[in-house]
N, C-alpha and C positions, 0 to 999 in steps of 0.2 A: 348775396346768393343766388346762385342760379335756378332757375324756375322748375327744371325738370332734368331728369336723368339725362334725356336725350340732349340738352344743351351742353351737357359736361363733357360728351363723348365725341370722339373724332368720327370722319366717315368710315374710316378703316376699323374701327371697333364696330360700327354699327354694320359693316358689311360681315363682320365675323358671326355675329348674332345672328341676320339673316341668312347666312349658309352654314349656320352651327353644325348640321349633321354631317357636313363634308368637311369641316374645318380641320386643320392639324391639331397634335396634342399642344403643340407650342401656342397656337393661337386660341387654343381653348384656355390656357393658363393665363395668357394676356387677357381674355375677357374676364376671366373670374377675378384676377387681381385688380382689374379697374373697377370693375363692379363693388367688390369688398370695400376697396378703397374709397368710393365715393358714398358708399352707405355708412362706413365708420366715420365719416367727416360730417355728413349732413344727416345723418339718420333716414329712417325708411320714410319720414316725410317727404322726401325728394322723390319718391315714386307717386306720388298722390296725384299729380297733374298728367300722369300717363293713363292710356287706355287701360281696361283690366286685363285684358291678357298680356300686354306689354309690361305691366307691372310683375305678373306672375313669372315672365320669361327673365327679368332682370333680377329677381328674387333668387331663382334658381341659379342664374348665372354666379351671383355673390356665394351662395352655398355650395358651389362646385358639384352640383346635381346635373352631372353631364346626360347621363341616359334619359333621365326626365325631361331636360331640356329640348332633347333630340326629339321626343316625341311629341312636345307641344309646338315646337316649329314647325314640324312634318304637318301637323293638324292645322296650323294656320294658313299654311301654304293651300292647302285643300279649300279651306273657307276662312279666309282672314277677318279677324274681329268677332266672329261667331262663337258663342258658350250658351250653355243651361244655366239658369237660375233657380236656385233652391231657396227656401224659407218664404212663409208668406208675411212674416213681420220685419225680421231681418234677412234682407237678401244677400246672398253669397253666390260665387261664381263658380259652378262645375264645368270642367272641360268634357265635350263629348269624347266617348271612348277613353277617357281616363279619370273614371270617377273615383277610384282607389288612390289617386295622387294625393299625397299627403302634404297640406301647405297651411299655414297658422291662418286663423280668423282673419287677422289684420291685414293679409294680403288678399284674400278672397272677398271680403267685405264691400258690398256695392252700394255707392250714394247714388243720389238722385242724378247726377251728371252722368254717370255711368249707364244710365239707362235711357237712352235719347228716344225722344217719340217724334214720329213723322205724322203728319195728316195733311193728306194731299187732296185737293178736289181734282175730280175728272170731268164734270159735267155741272152747267147751268142751264136751267129750262123753265118755262112759264106752262104753268097747269091751269088756263084760265088766268085768274087774277092772283094764282099763288106762286110762290117763288119756291124751286127746288133745287137743291144741292145736293151732289152727289160726289162720292169720294171715297177714301178707305184712311184709316187711321189704326196706328199701333206703336206699341213701345219694342223697341229692339230686342230682339233676344227673348221677348214674351208674347209668343202667338197667342195664348190665351191666359191673360192675366188673372190670376188668383183662380184659375180653373173655371172661370164662369164669364158669362158674356154682359150680365145685367150690371147694370150702376153707370152704363155708359151715358152720357150726354153732350147736348151742344148749347152754346150759352151765346149771346150777342153781348157784348160788352163796349160801352161808351167810352172812345178814346180819352174824352176830358175829364168826365164826373165818375168813371167807374162803375155808373149802375150797369147792373147785369140782368138779361132777361133770359130766362131758360127756354130752349126750344127742344121739342119731342124729337128724339133720334131715334130711327129704324134701322135695325140690322140688315145688311145686305150681303151677299157674295161677291168677293173681289178678287179673281184669280190675277188681276193686274198687281195686285198689293203685293203678292209673294214674288211673281216676276222681278218687279221694281225694286224689291229688296237688295238683290244681286247676290244672294246667299243661298247656300245648299240645305241647310239644316231644318230650318222652321217653314211651318205653312203659316201664311197668313191670310187663306182666302177668307177666313169669317170676320175680318175687320172691315169689310165695306160698310158705308153708312147712307141713309138718305136722310137730308133735313129739308122740311117741307115748313115755310113760312107763309102761314094764310093771310089773304088780303086784310083780313080784321088787325092781325098784327102788323101789317106794314102801316095801315094807317094809324095805329098806335104809335109807331115809331116816328111819323111824321108829326103826330101831336106833341112828342117831345119837343120840336123845333130843330133847326139844322144842327148837324153833327154827323158825326161817323162812328159806325158801330163794327166792332170787329168778330168775327166769328171763331170761335175755337171749340175744341173738342176735348173732353175728359174721358179718361179710361180708369177703372180702378186697377191698382197693382200691389206688389209687396211695399208695405209702408205706408200706404195713402193713396192718393188719387193723382194722376199725372194728367197734365193738361197743357196744350198748346194751341196756337194759332193755326188756320188751315191756309195752306201755301196754293198759289195759283201755279199751273201749268204754262207752257211758252206758248201754245196753239189752242185753236177753237172755242168752244163757248167758255172753257176753264180757263182760257187765257186772256179773255177781251172783256172790257167794260161794256155794261149795257144800262141803258137809260129807260125808266118808266115813270111815266107823268099819272100824278094822281089828281084825283076831281078837285080838290081844294088848292092846287096849284103847284102843290110841292113836287119836287121831281126825286127820283130815286136813283143812284148811281149803284148799280150791283157790281162791284168790281174790285179794285186792288189798289193797296198802298205799300210800297216795298215788298212785293210779293205777297202780302196778306190778303185773305180775302175779307171784304166788308160791304157794307150797305151804309152810303153817304146821304144824308138826308139835306136837300138844297131846297131854299125857298128865295130864288132869286128876285129882286125886285125890278130886274131890267131883262130881256133877254131879246135877241136876234130873230126876227121874223122873216126877214128875206135879205139875200145879198145878191144883185146882180149888175151886170155890165149893160149900161144904155148910151150910146153915144159917146163912146169912148172915156167913160166916167163909172166908176165902182160906186153902186149907190146900196146902201145899208139902211134898213128900214129896223127900228127898235122899238117893242113896245115896253112901257113902263106901267106897272101895277099900280093901280089909283091908291092914294094915300102915301106914295114913294115919291120922294125928290128925284127927279131925271138928272142923269149925269150931263154935264156939258160938253164934253170932247170925245171922240174916238180915236185911238192912238193904234197906229199900227207900224210895229217894230220889228227889224230883223238887223242884229248886230249893231252898227254904227248908225244903222237908218233908222228915221223915226219918220212918219207922216201923220200930223194931226188934223183931224176934222172937226169945226162945230157941230153938235148934234142939235138940229132946228126942230121944233115942234111942226107936226102936220095937222091940218084940221081934219076932223072925224068925216068920215063918208057921209052923204046927206042920209038921212034916215036909218043911220046905224044905231043899234039897240045895245051895241057893247059898250059899258061904262066901266069895265073893269080894268080896262087899259087905255093908256095915251099914246101914242105913235109919234116917233121922231126920225128923223133922218140925217144920215152924214155922207157926204160925196167925196169921193177920192179921185184924181187924175189918174187915169191908168197909165198915162206915159210916165209919169212921176213915179209910179208904183213899180213898173218895171226897167227903171231908167238904168240901174245896175245890174240887169238880169244876166247870170253866168252863161256862158256858151254850153253846148252839147246837153250833156243828159243831168248835170247836175240840178239838184233841187234847191231853191231857196225858201224857206217857210217862215211867215210873217206871224208874231204874236199879236193879238187884237184885243184891246182894252178899253173899256170903259172908265171914263175919269170925272170926278166931280170938280166944284170949283176948288175945293181944298187939295185937290191933286191924287186923292187916293185912288187906286186902281181896284176895278170889279172885272170879273170874269166875264168873257161875252159867251154866256150860255146861248143855247140854240131853242127856241121854241119849239114845241109838239107840232109837226107837220111841215119842218123846214127843209127845203128841196135844196139839193148840192148843185153846182155847175159847173161848168169850163168853158174857158173864152181863149182861142187862140190869138196870139196878139203878135206873133212872129213866126217865121219858118221854123216848124220843129220845136216851137215853144207855146205854152199854154199858162194861163192863170186859173187855178184851181180853188174854186170856193167849196171847200172841204169841210169836213168834222172829223173829230176823233172819239174814241171810244165813249168816253163820259160825258159828250154832248157838247163840246165847245167847239166855237168857230175856228177854223184854220184856213188862211190863204197862203197860197203857194204858187210860185212861178217853179214851172219844169219842164221836162220834154213831154210833148204830147202823147197822152197815154191812149193806149187800148183799152178800154172799159168793158168789161162783160157784164150785159144786163139781164140776159137769159140762160138759163140751165135746162137742158132736157135731156134724156136717155131714152134710146130708140128700144124696141122691143129685142132687137139683137145685142143690147149691152153695149152701144157704142155711145159715148158721150158728146153732147154737142152743146158747144159755148158760142155764143153769139154776142155782140156788141157793138158799139161805136168805135169807129177811128176814122178821122178825116181822109178822104181819099187822095189828097196832095202827100198827108203822111205816109200812108199804107204803101203807095206806089213804090215798087222795087224793093219790098220787103219781105222776109221770109218768118214764119212760126218756129221757134225752137223750143223744146220740153228739155229742162236741164234737172238732174238729179240734184238734192242740195247738200250731199256729201260727198258721193262719188264723182260728181261731175260730168257723169256721161251726158250726152246729148241725144235727142232725136230731133228730126226735122218733120214737121207735120204739113201737109196740105192744108192752106187756107185759101176761102173763098172770099172776094172783095167784090163789093157792088155798093155804089152810093152811100159811100162813107159807113158801110158796116161791114163786119167780118163775121166770118162762120168757121170755127175749127172744129173737125170731127175727131175724136180720139178713140181709137180701138185699142184698148188697154193690153190686150194679149197679143197684138201685132204693130207695133210701133214701129216706124222706118227709121234708120239709122243714116247718119250722113254717109258713111259708106260701110256698106253690108246689108246682109237681109233684115227684114223687119223683125222683132222680137218682144217677148212681153216686158211690161213696165217692171222692173224688180222693186220689192218693198222700200220704204223711204219716200220722202217727199219730192215730187216733181213740180217746177214751176215753169210759168209759161212767160216767153218773152217775144217780142218782135225785133228782128236784126236785120238790118242791111243786107242784101243779096250777096253783095261785094265785100262785105265787112272782113277785115282780116281776124279779128278776134271777137270777145265778148264783150269788150271795155265800153262800147256804146250801146249795148242792149237794154231796150226799153219794156220794163216789167207789164204785164198783162194784169190790171185790178178788176177788183168788183165793185160795181157801182154801191155807195155807201147805203144808199136804201134798201139794199137786197142782202146786207150781210145777215140779216136774221134768217134768210133760207137755209144758211148752213149750219150743221154740216148737211151735203147731200151724200147718201147712202146708195149704192147700187151693184147689182151682179154683173160681171162681165160676161163677155160671150161664150158659149159652149163652144170648145174646139174638138175635133176628131181625134182619134186614137194618136198618140204620140206627140200631138201640139201643145195639149195642157199643160201648164207646170206641174210639177210633182204634186201628186192628191188626186188629180183626175177631175174634180167638181170645179165649176164657177167660181172664181174670187170674187170676194167682195172690194169694191174700192170706196174711197170718201174724197169727196171733194170739200176742203175746209179752207180756213185763212190763218194769215200769222200777219204781225204788224198792221191788225187792222182790216185791211182790203187785199192783202196779196194773197191770191189763191193758189192752191196747191192740190195735186191728185196724190193719194195716197193708198198703194194697194196694200191689203191687209198681209200680215206675216204668213210665210209656208208653215210655220209650225202652228198647230192649234192650240187653244187655252191647256190642255193636258199635257203638251210637249215644250212650252216655251220657257224659258228661263232656267237658272242654274239649279233651281231647287226639283221642277220637272223632270230636268236632263239626270239628275243624279236618281230621280226614283224611276225612270225609265232603264237606266244602266242598271240598278241593283236589283228592281224586281222583274220589270218587262225582259231583258236581255237574258238573264238568269234563266228565265223561265223557259224563253223561247230554245234556249240552249239544251234543254232536255228533250226537246222533241228531234224527230229523226232530222237528219240532213236532207237537204234537197238537191237536186240535178240542176244547179244554177248557178251563176257567176256572177258576183257583185263587183264593180267596177267604181274604183275612187280617184280621180285623177286632179290633183292640187285641190284636195278638200272639196272637192264639187264643182269647182269654178268653171271647169271645161269638158268637154267631148274632145280628149286630145291626147297627144304623147304615148308611151308605149303602152298605157291600159287600153288606149284607141287601136294600136297595132295588135295587139294580143285579141281584143274582140273581133276585129275584120278577121282575122285568123282562123278563128273559132268557126265563123260564120262561114268562111270559105270552105272548111273541111266539113262543115254540115254536123257538128258535133251537137249531140240530143241534148242540150243545156238552155234553161231559161236566160235570157241577158237582163240583167239590171244596173242601170247607171245611176250614181248620186249626183244628185243638183243642189247647189247651194241658193242662197237667197238671192245671187245676181242673176239667177235665171238664164245661164248659157244655153245655146243649142245643144239639144241632145237627138240622138239617132231615133227617127219614127218608129224603127220596127223594136225597140227596146223597152221595158217598162222601166219608168222612171221614179225614183224615190228621193224625197226631199232628205238633205243632211240633218240629221239629228229627230228625225220624225220617228214615231212607233214602227212605220213599214221598215225603216232603214235598218233600225235596230233588230227587228225580226229578220232582214236580210243578212245582216252580218252574222247573225247567230246560228242561222241555218243554211246558208249557201255552202255547197260543196267546195268552191273554189271563190277567193278574194283576191282581187289584182288591185294594186295600190301604188302610186309612185311618191308618197309621203307618209309620215306616221301616222298611226290610227288614232293611238290614245294610250296613257299608260294604264288604262283600265283594262283594256282587251288583253285576253288570252286565247291562242288558237286552240280549238277544240280537236278531239280526237277525230281523225278521218277529213278533217279541214284541210286544204291547201291554200296557205296565205302566201302571195307573192309580192314581193317590193321591187318593183322596177327601177325605183328611183330616178331622178331627172336631171341629172348633169354630170360634167367631168369637172372636178374641182380646179381652180384657179385660185381663187379666193379661199383663204382657211376657213375650216369646218371643224364641228364638234370639238373633240378635246384640244385640237390644235389651238383653240380660240384663248386657250387658257393664258392669262396674263394681258388681254387685250381689254378696252370696254365694252365689247359683245360678250364675253366670258359669262356664262351663267353655270356656275358649280352644282346647284341642283338638277339642271338639265342633262351636264355631262354625267352626273352621277347615276341618271335615271336611263343612261344610253343601253347599258347591256339589257335590262328588262324589254326596251323597247323595241331591241332588234331579235330578241328571243322570239316575238311573236311571230316570225317569218321563216316559212320552211326554207326560202332560199332568197339571197339577194342579187339582183341582178347588176352587172359591172358592165361598162362598156368598152375598158382597155385595162392592161396591166397598171398603169399610173394611178386609176381610179380605184383598182382593187386593193393594192398597198396602202393607200391612204384612208380608205373608208373602215378597212378591217381596223386600224388603229385608233383613226380619228371618233369612230362609232362604236368602238369596241364590240365588234360584230364577232361572235363566238361561233356562228354555225356556217351554213356552204354560202360561198359566194360564186355564182356562177358568171362566169366571163365570157359572155355570149355575144357582146356588143348590146347597144340599145335597140330594141325593137322600132322606135321611133325613127332611127337613122336607116332603115332598110328602104325607106322611099327614095332616097337618092340613089339606090341600084335597081329599083323596080323596073319591069320592062315596060310597063304602061305609064312611065313617070312624065312622060311628055303630054298624053293624053290628059292626064290627071291635070297638069300645070295649064292645059287650056281650058278645061273646066273651071279653075280658079280664076284665069284673067277674065272669062265670061262672066262669073258670078259678080266680081268685083267692078266689073265694067271697066277694065283698065283699057287705056288707049292704045292702039297697034302703032308700032314701030318707035315707041319710047322707051329707053333703058329705065329698068326698074332699079331703085334702091331701097333697101329695107334697113330701117333704124330700129334697132333693138337693145336698149340699154338696160343695165340692171337697176336696182334702186340703191339709194343710201341710207343707212341707217340713221343719219344724223339730220335728215332732210324730211321734217314732218309737220303736218297740220295740227291746230289746235285739237282736232279731235284723234290724233294719234295715227291717222292715215299717213302714209309716205306722201311726200312732195314729188310733183313733176319737175325734177330739176334741169330745166332745159337750156343748154348753152348754145345751141345751132341758132344762127341768124336765120330763121327760115325765109323771111321776106327777102333778105340779099341772096338766100340759096335760090329762090323762086325767080329772081331777075335773072341771074346768071346761068341756071339749068332747066328753068321752066319750059324752053321751048323743045327740048329734046329728052327730058326725063321726069320721073315721078317719082314721089318719095313715100313709101309706105310707114307709119309710124306706128310700131307696135310697144305700146307701155308695158312695164312689168304688171303681172297681175295685182301687185300688191301697192302700186303708184294710182295716184287718184290725181287729175288735173286736167283743163282743156288744152288741146292741142291746138294752137295758133294755126290758122290759114287752111283747116282741114276742110274741104268740100270747095275748094276754089282751083282744083284742077291739078295742083303740084302736089300738095301735102293731103294723104288719105289717112285717117285715123282707123287703124285695123286691128285696135286693141281687143275688140268684141268679135274679131272673127275666131272661129272655134279653135283651129289647130294651128300652131306657127310653122308647121310641117310644110303645110300648103303654101305659105308664103315663101319659104324657103326655095320651092320649085319656081318661082316666078321671078324671083329675085335675080338680077344680074350682079349685085353687088350688095353686101353685109356692111352695114356700120354698126360697131359694139363697142363695147369697153371692156369690163370684166367679166362679163356674162358669159356662162357655159354655153350660150349660142354658137362661139367661136368654134368651138370644138365639133359640133355637130355640123355647122356648116361648112366645114373642112371637107367634109365627105364629098359636097357639090363640085370641088375643083375650082369653084369660082372665085373671085377676088374680095379682098375683106379690108376695112379700113378701122382703125381703133381709135375713138374719140376718147384719149385718156387725159382729159383738162387737169384732172385732180389726182394724176398718179400718184405723187408723192404722198399726199394726204391719205388717201384710199390704202396704199402699202404700209407706209409706216405707222398710222394712227389706227385707220377705222378698221381694218380687217386684215391686213397682212396677205401676202402673196405666195405661192409654194414654190415658184422658179422664177428665173430672172426674165420679166414679160418683157424687157427693152431687148434682149439678146435672142427671144426665142419665137416673138410674135410673128406670125405667118402674114403680116402687112405693117405699113407704118403705124406708128403712135403719134398721132395729132393732137396738139393742144388749143387750136383756136378753129372758130367757125371758118374764117379765111381760108386756112390750111387745108380743111376738110374738101371745101368746095373746087379747089384748086386740084386736089387729088383725084375727085371725081372727074373733073374736066380732063385730066390726063390719065385715066385708069389703066389704059393700056400699057404705058409705061411703067406705072406701078407694078402690075401684075408681072411684067417681065422682070423687074426688078429683085422680085421676093419671090421666085418661082424655085429657087432651090431651099430657101428656108421652108416655103410652103411644103414642098415635098418632104422634107425631115420632120416636119410638124406632124402630117399625116402618118408617118411611120411610128412616131412617139404617142399618138395620142389616137387613132382611126384604126387600129386594129384589134379585133376582125372586122372587115368592111367587106364580107360577101353578099350583102343582101339576105342573110338567112338567121338573123338573130331572133328575131320573132319565131322562126320554126323552133329553134333551139330552146327557147323559154317555154314555149307552149308542149312541146314534147317532155320537157322535166315535169312541167305542172301537172300534166295527163298520167304521166309514168306511174304504174303500179296503181292505179285508180279503176274504176268501172268504165272510165273512155280511154283507157290508154291504147284501145284498138284504131282510135281516130289519131294516133301519132303520124308524123310524116314518114315515118319509116313502116307503118303499120299498114 
């Protein structure tokens, strides 16, 4: 018998359930028949393994209760897996907003597995000799179990004997718990905890002898007490083991086993006291506790390689009073240890083990006060005498590392990292700061002298490889040394922290105070944290733009439902709120509208939205963070709102407010309802389109082709203004040459070289594990540089949704201009555009400059992934090229290409570039201001 209903149903039936509100009558009947047949065959027990709300949905499907099922599915779209719990002794599910939904108790009854508990460690610290754990713990969908907070407890349980020692748990506040829960219904702020293990209790644990004790937290709830082990996190003190030495010789490892928090008591009879390189030999000195038999051998093992050295006794120093230990020594040839060392940046890690006469192994624990070290044995390679979190000896051959040994913060908020890096290794290298998920890079200045390096980081003005200095956006930024002429990141050497100083982290500091317009949204200096991952990999992490009362799904719901609606009752303000690509840029048609309003001198305040990527914003405007309290206030009260993407299905325009949707492209690839039948189609999204577009007073269209498609595909019922895109007025502006010259100067483009702009779209089927879109790079940039580098430069503009490094950037041929604020400026300096299915081709056609189309995946993209609105092979205003070699050849002979496609180009402009008189912005602004208090500022007024 199958284990669950989900196992018995096809993907098609599962899809019907997922999109049930949009399903046809025939699909609904199919779902009902399938559910009824399965329950009749196997009984309702087949529902038991499913999650509680899924049980409800399949039950309603089997009963043919379509209207009730529609409401449940819609509620779960808003907040998946979330419900209320009723009943102190016999808990049962209640769906929010559907308390009157009639369901049998056998369906709504909740068992222990239905109420999953989370216990998360957030920090570990020592207060004197007392150990302090902080974190949060809650039962999902039970923000306040039993309506009270008393009865919570913490306990240490011995892994082998099961002995339990209760600890006092103090309740604390934790906004992080609510944000981390990822849901919008429940507030878990009151689920934080602090557990203090006093020094006497730690000594008591040691008195029980060697063993491991796991930390669990218990919470009272419906039907009894819920208990689970506390889990570690990935970084910081809550993600790394710590070693504490006690006076009796015991070691306490406060750490983790399979992600669970624990204290391990160790009483090792032998410890490594030192490990150094002397005259080509690795000398290990161990101390053996009196009364214990000394090991006979030390083994160093990596893969198939094994080196053994006898452990020989050393005579005690003359006059030594230390009778607690006897010392022994093992010696290894450095040449033999490094004989099979891999080249480049690969690391080869050895396991060190003590062995007795019977062959049993003992872990090479480190004595208190052990000092790590490094020995350079070949060009670019070193032997690291290292340690790990639990305090064990680690030997590794690796690329010579730059190791930070001092961290300071200046009065101006600048972070200064200094450390050791041999002169011969540092020569010809630069320092790169790279984001851990966006892969965005900054190049930092570095000072090198006498085998030391100093890196100064202004986190509010970090220089880019190609472009202006910008603030560090939220996320983890890691440091690397890279050869100045390296083509890509493959040989980067990570910057690490000296192991003896990991206890100095986390280091928190306030960044610089900037002038008006220079500070990220919010205006106040941000807080930054230096912390670590993988024991000694340091990173810099800026705080989130949103505060504790704004961050997370729950807080965003409260802001929308309470703060936003309260602000809507207040009078409108003479202000314009701009939102370009969700706050990712100061660009596109919203920028054009902004500049036109400024040019006309319209008496309004200008407010720009900025997302967590911290794009460059106009210094004259006020900047608000997307999703912040100030942003909701502006959205509620600004008389004018100018956007180029949807705002959100919760948003409704208020009386007297003008909301302008400028949109952002001419459709070549299919969109909206026209995607039905493809893998990219979402019936729920499509069903919501009419409401989404009722938010706008009018929608801007660039041409007749777009007007027809958008009205149908996006279910637009209101006005469409076929004005042309304001963003394309730049091609017809009288000062376009002066603007282009300013852009060339800002980018530092070399004189006399042809500028090629590459601006591809994204591929929906190319994603990182983090769900971000990958850079699908098919151009052989090295070969292109070899062929074209003498008289060309390539500006590489990734789509804003794509994350990945651009090889060769900063080497003189390839320029990564992804973070440049507005692609319109790049169009002006480009002599040639390379694109694929991006709407950039329709904009660039206004320039009359040649285009090449790198459509290496045309059949897949057209026939499977997205679909196209017309036959691109016959109407494209330039050649469709499949290989990097063809692309380079076309660039080399661009004059011939331009002549060959002159007629097609002219027809393309007639089809897709009308109107193109440079007055699109004026028409949009006139329409926006018409009939309002600022109508006198129209171009005709």
